[in-house]
VEXGUDREN-380054 format. One record per residue (C-alpha): residue number from 0; x, y, z. Coordinates in Angstrom, 1 decimal, decimal comma. Example, Ala and Ser with C-alpha at 12.3 -4.5 7.8 and 13.67 -1.06 7.14 Angstrom:
<nodes>
[0; [12,3; -4,5; 7,8]],
[1; [13,7; -1,1; 7,1]],
</nodes>
This chain:
<nodes>
[0; [0,0; 0,0; 0,0]],
[1; [1,3; 3,4; -0,9]],
[2; [1,7; 6,1; 1,8]],
[3; [0,7; 9,6; 0,8]],
[4; [3,2; 12,5; 1,2]],
[5; [1,2; 13,9; 4,2]],
[6; [1,0; 10,5; 5,7]],
[7; [4,7; 10,0; 5,3]],
[8; [5,5; 13,4; 6,8]],
[9; [3,2; 12,6; 9,8]],
[10; [5,0; 9,3; 10,3]],
[11; [8,4; 10,9; 10,1]],
[12; [7,4; 13,6; 12,6]],
[13; [5,9; 11,0; 15,0]],
[14; [8,9; 8,8; 14,9]],
[15; [11,3; 11,7; 15,2]],
[16; [9,5; 13,2; 18,1]],
[17; [9,4; 9,8; 19,9]],
[18; [13,1; 9,2; 19,4]],
[19; [14,0; 12,8; 20,3]],
[20; [12,0; 12,5; 23,6]],
[21; [13,7; 9,2; 24,5]],
[22; [17,2; 10,7; 23,9]],
[23; [16,7; 14,3; 25,1]],
[24; [14,0; 13,8; 27,7]],
[25; [10,9; 15,9; 28,4]],
[26; [12,9; 19,1; 28,6]],
[27; [14,4; 18,4; 25,2]],
[28; [12,5; 21,1; 23,3]],
[29; [13,3; 23,8; 25,9]],
[30; [17,0; 22,7; 26,0]],
[31; [17,2; 22,8; 22,2]],
[32; [15,8; 26,3; 22,1]],
[33; [18,2; 27,5; 24,8]],
[34; [21,3; 25,7; 23,4]],
[35; [20,8; 26,9; 19,8]],
[36; [18,9; 30,1; 20,3]],
[37; [20,9; 31,8; 23,0]],
[38; [23,3; 34,4; 21,5]],
[39; [26,9; 34,6; 22,5]],
[40; [30,3; 33,1; 21,7]],
[41; [30,7; 29,3; 21,4]],
[42; [33,6; 26,9; 22,2]],
[43; [33,2; 25,6; 18,6]],
[44; [32,2; 27,5; 15,5]],
[45; [29,9; 26,0; 12,8]],
[46; [32,9; 24,9; 10,8]],
[47; [34,4; 22,7; 13,5]],
[48; [34,4; 18,9; 13,0]],
[49; [32,9; 18,2; 16,5]],
[50; [29,6; 19,7; 15,2]],
[51; [29,5; 17,4; 12,3]],
[52; [30,3; 14,3; 14,3]],
[53; [28,0; 15,0; 17,2]],
[54; [25,1; 16,0; 15,0]],
[55; [25,1; 12,7; 13,0]],
[56; [23,0; 9,6; 13,6]],
[57; [26,2; 7,5; 13,8]],
[58; [26,5; 8,8; 17,4]],
[59; [23,9; 6,2; 18,4]],
[60; [26,3; 3,4; 17,5]],
[61; [29,3; 5,3; 18,8]],
[62; [27,7; 5,9; 22,2]],
[63; [26,9; 2,3; 22,8]],
[64; [30,4; 1,3; 21,7]],
[65; [31,8; 3,8; 24,1]],
[66; [29,9; 2,3; 27,0]],
[67; [31,1; -1,2; 26,2]],
[68; [34,7; 0,0; 25,8]],
[69; [34,7; 2,1; 29,0]],
[70; [33,4; -0,8; 31,0]],
[71; [36,7; -2,6; 30,6]],
[72; [38,4; -0,3; 33,1]],
[73; [37,6; -1,9; 36,5]],
[74; [37,7; 1,4; 38,3]],
[75; [35,4; 3,2; 35,8]],
[76; [33,0; 0,2; 35,8]],
[77; [32,9; 0,1; 39,5]],
[78; [32,0; 3,8; 39,6]],
[79; [29,3; 3,4; 37,0]],
[80; [27,8; 0,3; 38,7]],
[81; [27,7; 2,0; 42,1]],
[82; [26,7; 5,5; 41,2]],
[83; [25,3; 6,0; 37,7]],
[84; [21,9; 4,4; 38,0]],
[85; [22,3; 2,9; 34,5]],
[86; [20,0; 0,0; 35,4]],
[87; [17,4; 1,9; 37,3]],
[88; [17,3; 5,0; 35,2]],
[89; [19,1; 4,3; 31,9]],
[90; [17,1; 6,8; 29,9]],
[91; [17,7; 9,5; 32,4]],
[92; [21,5; 8,9; 32,2]],
[93; [21,3; 9,0; 28,4]],
[94; [19,3; 12,2; 28,5]],
[95; [21,8; 13,9; 30,8]],
[96; [24,7; 12,7; 28,6]],
[97; [23,1; 13,8; 25,4]],
[98; [22,3; 17,3; 26,8]],
[99; [25,9; 17,6; 28,1]],
[100; [27,2; 16,8; 24,6]],
[101; [24,8; 19,2; 22,9]],
[102; [25,5; 22,0; 25,3]],
[103; [29,3; 21,8; 25,1]],
[104; [29,2; 21,3; 21,3]],
[105; [26,6; 23,8; 20,2]],
[106; [25,8; 26,0; 23,3]],
[107; [27,3; 29,3; 24,4]],
[108; [30,6; 29,3; 26,1]],
[109; [29,0; 30,3; 29,4]],
[110; [26,4; 27,4; 29,1]],
[111; [29,2; 25,0; 28,2]],
[112; [31,3; 26,0; 31,2]],
[113; [28,3; 25,7; 33,5]],
[114; [27,6; 22,2; 32,2]],
[115; [31,2; 21,2; 32,8]],
[116; [31,1; 22,7; 36,3]],
[117; [28,0; 20,6; 37,1]],
[118; [29,7; 17,4; 35,9]],
[119; [32,9; 18,2; 37,8]],
[120; [30,8; 18,7; 41,0]],
[121; [29,2; 15,3; 40,5]],
[122; [32,6; 13,6; 39,9]],
[123; [33,9; 15,0; 43,2]],
[124; [31,2; 13,1; 45,1]],
[125; [31,7; 9,8; 43,3]],
[126; [34,2; 7,7; 45,1]],
[127; [34,4; 4,2; 46,6]],
[128; [36,2; 0,9; 46,6]],
[129; [35,9; -2,0; 44,1]],
[130; [35,1; -5,5; 45,0]],
[131; [38,8; -6,2; 44,8]],
[132; [39,6; -3,5; 47,3]],
[133; [40,8; -0,8; 44,8]],
[134; [39,8; 2,7; 45,6]],
[135; [38,4; 4,9; 42,9]],
[136; [37,4; 8,5; 42,5]],
[137; [35,6; 9,8; 39,4]],
[138; [37,5; 13,1; 39,5]],
[139; [40,9; 11,2; 39,2]],
[140; [42,5; 12,7; 36,0]],
[141; [43,8; 9,3; 35,0]],
[142; [40,3; 7,8; 35,1]],
[143; [38,7; 10,8; 33,5]],
[144; [41,3; 10,4; 30,6]],
[145; [40,2; 6,8; 30,1]],
[146; [36,5; 7,8; 29,8]],
[147; [37,4; 10,6; 27,4]],
[148; [39,7; 8,5; 25,2]],
[149; [37,1; 5,7; 24,9]],
[150; [34,4; 8,2; 24,0]],
[151; [36,5; 10,0; 21,4]],
[152; [37,7; 6,8; 19,8]],
[153; [34,2; 5,4; 19,7]],
[154; [32,5; 8,5; 18,3]],
[155; [35,1; 9,0; 15,6]],
[156; [35,1; 5,3; 14,7]],
[157; [31,3; 5,2; 14,3]],
[158; [31,3; 8,4; 12,4]],
[159; [33,9; 7,3; 9,9]],
[160; [32,0; 4,1; 9,2]],
[161; [28,4; 5,2; 9,4]],
[162; [28,4; 9,0; 9,2]],
[163; [26,7; 10,8; 6,3]],
[164; [29,9; 12,8; 5,6]],
[165; [33,0; 11,1; 7,0]],
[166; [35,9; 13,4; 7,9]],
[167; [39,2; 13,5; 5,9]],
[168; [42,4; 12,8; 7,8]],
[169; [42,9; 16,4; 8,8]],
[170; [39,3; 16,6; 10,0]],
[171; [39,7; 13,5; 12,1]],
[172; [42,7; 15,1; 13,9]],
[173; [40,7; 18,3; 14,3]],
[174; [37,9; 16,4; 15,9]],
[175; [40,2; 14,9; 18,4]],
[176; [41,6; 18,4; 19,1]],
[177; [38,1; 19,8; 19,5]],
[178; [37,2; 17,1; 22,1]],
[179; [40,5; 17,9; 23,9]],
[180; [39,0; 21,3; 24,7]],
[181; [36,1; 19,7; 26,6]],
[182; [38,3; 17,1; 28,2]],
[183; [40,7; 19,7; 29,6]],
[184; [37,8; 21,6; 31,0]],
[185; [36,6; 18,4; 32,8]],
[186; [40,0; 17,9; 34,4]],
[187; [41,8; 15,6; 32,0]],
[188; [45,5; 16,4; 32,0]],
[189; [47,1; 16,7; 28,5]],
[190; [44,3; 15,0; 26,5]],
[191; [45,3; 13,7; 23,0]],
[192; [45,0; 16,2; 20,3]],
[193; [45,3; 14,1; 17,1]],
[194; [44,6; 10,5; 16,1]],
[195; [48,2; 9,3; 16,6]],
[196; [48,1; 10,6; 20,2]],
[197; [44,7; 9,0; 20,7]],
[198; [45,8; 5,6; 19,5]],
[199; [49,0; 5,8; 21,7]],
[200; [47,0; 6,7; 24,8]],
[201; [44,5; 3,9; 24,1]],
[202; [47,3; 1,4; 23,9]],
[203; [48,8; 2,7; 27,1]],
[204; [45,7; 1,9; 29,0]],
[205; [45,4; -1,7; 27,8]],
[206; [47,4; -3,3; 30,6]],
[207; [44,9; -1,8; 33,1]],
[208; [41,8; -3,2; 31,3]],
[209; [39,9; -6,3; 32,1]],
[210; [36,3; -7,5; 32,2]],
[211; [35,0; -7,7; 35,7]],
[212; [31,7; -9,4; 36,6]],
[213; [30,1; -5,9; 36,6]],
[214; [31,4; -5,2; 33,1]],
[215; [30,0; -8,4; 31,7]],
[216; [26,7; -7,8; 33,4]],
[217; [26,6; -4,3; 32,0]],
[218; [27,3; -5,7; 28,5]],
[219; [24,4; -8,2; 28,8]],
[220; [22,1; -5,5; 30,0]],
[221; [23,0; -3,0; 27,3]],
[222; [23,0; -5,6; 24,4]],
[223; [20,4; -8,1; 25,4]],
[224; [18,0; -6,6; 27,9]],
[225; [17,5; -2,9; 27,2]],
[226; [14,3; -1,4; 28,7]],
[227; [12,5; -1,0; 25,3]],
[228; [9,1; -1,7; 24,0]],
[229; [8,9; -4,8; 21,7]],
[230; [8,6; -2,8; 18,5]],
[231; [11,9; -0,9; 19,3]],
[232; [13,9; -4,1; 20,0]],
[233; [14,6; -5,2; 16,4]],
[234; [16,2; -1,8; 15,4]],
[235; [18,0; -1,7; 18,7]],
[236; [19,4; -5,2; 18,0]],
[237; [20,8; -3,8; 14,7]],
[238; [22,3; -0,9; 16,7]],
[239; [23,9; -3,3; 19,2]],
[240; [25,3; -5,6; 16,5]],
[241; [27,0; -2,7; 14,8]],
[242; [28,4; -1,2; 18,0]],
[243; [29,9; -4,6; 18,8]],
[244; [31,3; -5,0; 15,3]],
[245; [33,3; -1,8; 15,6]],
[246; [35,1; -2,9; 18,7]],
[247; [38,6; -4,3; 18,4]],
[248; [39,0; -8,0; 19,1]],
[249; [41,0; -7,3; 22,3]],
[250; [38,0; -5,5; 23,7]],
[251; [35,4; -8,0; 22,6]],
[252; [37,0; -11,1; 24,0]],
[253; [37,0; -10,2; 27,7]],
[254; [33,3; -9,2; 27,4]],
[255; [32,5; -12,5; 25,7]],
[256; [31,2; -10,7; 22,6]],
[257; [31,0; -12,6; 19,3]],
[258; [33,3; -12,1; 16,3]],
[259; [31,7; -13,1; 13,0]],
[260; [33,9; -11,5; 10,3]],
[261; [32,0; -12,6; 7,2]],
[262; [28,6; -11,6; 8,6]],
[263; [29,9; -8,4; 10,1]],
[264; [31,4; -7,2; 6,8]],
[265; [28,2; -7,7; 4,9]],
[266; [24,8; -8,0; 6,7]],
[267; [25,7; -6,2; 9,9]],
[268; [27,4; -3,3; 8,2]],
[269; [24,7; -2,9; 5,6]],
[270; [22,0; -3,0; 8,3]],
[271; [24,0; -0,3; 10,2]],
[272; [24,0; 2,0; 7,3]],
[273; [20,3; 1,5; 6,7]],
[274; [19,5; 2,1; 10,4]],
[275; [21,6; 5,3; 10,6]],
[276; [20,0; 6,6; 7,3]],
[277; [16,6; 6,0; 8,8]],
[278; [17,5; 7,7; 12,1]],
[279; [18,9; 10,6; 10,2]],
[280; [15,7; 10,9; 8,1]],
[281; [13,3; 10,9; 11,1]],
[282; [15,5; 13,2; 13,2]],
[283; [16,0; 15,9; 10,6]],
[284; [13,7; 18,8; 11,5]],
[285; [11,7; 20,7; 8,8]],
[286; [13,8; 23,2; 6,7]],
[287; [12,4; 26,2; 8,5]],
[288; [13,7; 24,9; 11,8]],
[289; [16,7; 22,9; 10,6]],
[290; [19,3; 22,7; 13,3]],
[291; [20,9; 19,8; 15,2]],
[292; [18,7; 18,6; 18,0]],
[293; [20,3; 18,0; 21,4]],
[294; [21,0; 14,3; 21,5]],
[295; [20,0; 13,9; 17,8]],
[296; [23,1; 11,9; 17,2]],
[297; [24,4; 11,4; 20,7]],
[298; [24,5; 8,1; 22,5]],
[299; [25,5; 7,4; 26,3]],
[300; [28,9; 8,4; 27,0]],
[301; [30,4; 8,4; 30,3]],
[302; [31,2; 12,1; 30,8]],
</nodes>
């Protein structure tokens, strides 16, 4: 049966509004108006790569990949398990993260700094001891750096594979440099500023990484038991498969995630492109109001 143009537009608006509400929360429209409509200088101008990456639907895949990768640091995972509420309020956590990303990427410099200050205040309160007796503190610059590196690597990896307009090599380096601006404001000491530094720092953390029981439980929850209605589970399964497929083997094995090279290079990747094109279509506002929506492309990072 053919769908009329008005019917298609209505379907697009309904799907886009539903997804936007899930990602940005009930305050999403107000936040969007404030972030994009408040006059003043920004940390990043409209030409900066961070705006292209964070406004693209590939962030849904990159965000889930970031969570899986971040979970491999036992101190970061212990902090998330004990303090983030990712099981009890996963959508709230996603909404807070997407709003933070939107504010620091698109908002005024004053709003971006206030968002950073709020996160830093929260980090100061998050401390404890792992099951193995290791103390952790979310404000520890070394731990902050791991969370940042895992995010940047994941967002960039997903964008280069599934983004509408992948960056050239110089653009990739510029994206890493853009994100270093936010990382430094959050308390990361000497964050990486190009892809070579990013890769080197990622490798330097590998001896510290392992999959704890909490990390494997988080992976099962995120990939197999997300709190979603039945109709949303098939597209989420595509999202999850593509997030896993972008992880390096050294990250998959400890989390007991599958590796199916033939399937991943064909069916999984094609389904990922189809999914991101669909998300991009439903999340694009009408031309008169065309602007990136807070969380339109952002998944759940760990800032």
